[in-house]
N, C-alpha and C positions, 0 to 999 in steps of 0.2 A: 494346509490349505490358508490360514489366516497371514501365514509369512508370504505368501504369494500377492494377497490382497494390499499389505502393507505394502511391499516393494512396489506396486503398481500406484498406490496412492502417492507414495512419495515421487516418482517417476513424473506422474502426473502433475504435482504441487512444483517440483523442480524444475521440469521440463529438459532442456539440453546438457543443464550443469548438475545433473545426476549423470550425465555421460561421460564425466571426466574432464570437460572443458571449463571447469571452475578453477584454475590456476590463475588466468589473469585477472581474475575478478578478487582474487586474494589477494595479488599484489596489490592490484587497485585500491581494496578496503587497508591494507596495511598503510600505502600510503597517505590514504585519507586521515586513517589514524594519526599517522604520524605529523600530519599537519594540523590536525587537531589540537593535540598535545603540544605543540608548538606554538600554538597562538596565544596572544598575550592574556585575553581573558580567559578563555575556555579554560587554560593551563592552571589556572587558581581555582576551577570548580570541583569542590569537593565529591559532588554526587557522581561528576564525570571522571575523577580519580579512583573513587571506591568502584564502581562500575569495571575500570580498564584494569584494576589490581586484584578484584574479589576473585577466590577460587572458586566460590558457590556461584551457578548459573542465575540469573535473576528468574524472578519466579515467572510462571507461564500465565497467559493471561487468556481468558477465552475471550472473542469477539463475539457479542451479542448481535443477535439478529436485529434486536430493537435498534439498535445505533442506525444500521441501513435503512430501515424502515422509517425512523424519524428523519434521516436526510433526504429518503426519497419523498417524505411527505411533504418537508418544507420545498423540494424543488417544484412538485405537483400543485402547491399553493402560488408559488412563484408564477408557473406556466398557467395557471388559468385565470391570471389575471388578464390575458390575451388580447391586449390591444395592440394595435399594428404602431409600429415606429413611426415617425415623421421621415427620418433618415433610413433610406435603404440599408446601409453597411450597418446600422444596429439591429435592424431587423434578421438580416443574413447571420449576424452574432448569435441573436436570439434562437432562429431555427436549429443553428448549429449546436447550441446549447440544449435544446431539448432534444435532439438526436442524441448525444452526449450523455444525457440523463438515463435515458432508456437504455442504452449499451451499458453504463457504470450498473444502474439496476441487476441487470441481465448477469452480468460479470460477477457482481457480488452473491446473488442468488447461486451460482453455480460453484464459487468458490467454497461458501457455506455448505454445499451441498456435499463435498469433497471430504 
């Protein structure tokens, strides 16, 4: 039974990539990495070289919910300033950002619940 839950979790996180449609993305990633390695400055970066050539996987980092809480709190404080903009364009952008903030918070909470 835990295997079924694990595979469902993977499907939920990867979406259509888990269905075998990942080959174009692998090719795109390979092309991107080739461009990064060919870059005149990035190709000299020792950390990048170590990352690309190391056989050991990088350490897994857990995303802390506090990060999203602090980000949401900062956005809430900005939103609470609440004064109307003189220019209608900027007020429209402010309203769109407010809506995006709510959507981002919801998405972050759902991602952390997976």
